[in-house]
N, C-alpha and C positions, 0 to 999 in steps of 0.2 A: 389456734392454730400452732402446732409445733412445740410441745412442751419441752423438748430438749434442745435443740437448735432450730433457729429460724434463719434460714441462709439465702441470700440475695446476692453472694459473692463467690468466694472460694474457700472453701474448708478442707484441711486434711488432717486426718486422724490417723495418728501412728501408735497409740497405746491409749489406756485408759477405759473408761466406758461412758455410754450414755446408757443410764440404767432407771428402772423403776419411775419414770416419767407417767403422767397420765394427761390425756386431753381428750376434748369433745370431737375434734377432727384429725388431728396427725400427731402420733405419741411421740416419735423420736426426731425426725428431721423434715421440717417444712422446708421445700425448695420454692423460693418464691417468685424466681425468674428464669426463663429459658436460658439464660446465661450462667446460671447457677451451678457450680460444681462442687460434688464433695468426693474426696479422695479418701477411700477408707484403706488404708495400708497396715492396719493393726488395731488392737483393741477389741471392746466387745459392745454390741447394741443388745441389751437384754432387759426383760421383764418391764417394758413398756406396754402400754395399753392405750387404745383409742376406742371411743365410744362409736363415732362413725368415722371410719376411714383408715387406712392403711397407716404403717409405721412410717415409711419415706415416701412423700408424696408431692404432687402438683407438676413440677417440669424441672428442666435442667437434666443434668447428667451424674450419675452415681460410679464412680471408677472403683470397683472393688479387687484389690489385689491380695488383701489379707485380713486376718480378723474374722472375728464370729458375729454371726446376727441369729439369737437363738431365745426361744422363751417369751416370746413376745404375743400379744394377742391384739385383734383388731375385728371389726365388721367391716364388710366391704362396703365403700362409698363411692359410686359412680366410677368402678373400676373391678377389673378381673383378678387383681393380683392384690392381695390383703398386705403384702410387705411392701411393693415397690409401685403401687398405682402410678400411672403416667409419667414416670421417669426413665430415661434411657440408662439401661444397666450396662456397663462393661465388666463383666466378669472375667477377668484375664487368668485366673486360677482354679476354676471350676467349683468355686464356692457354692454352698447351699444354705439356704436360710430356713428356719423352722420356729 
């Protein structure tokens, strides 16, 4: 689980990339607790793939104010959202993921 980041606390991403990771269940960010917070203020989450699961998953909060999420692939696993399954997303800038 979580080929890129396995988060149980607070992570703030302001630049850089989480790129070209692959995992069986969660390709980019695996939030492992309800109190986990991922703040995306810039950078790119791209070209990640999960065999069974979304790109950002499990629990906690994803605060997305800037940056790009694109070119990722996943199969759905217990979720209706292949990008953000079961994570509370606060998208303050109207960003879109593809």
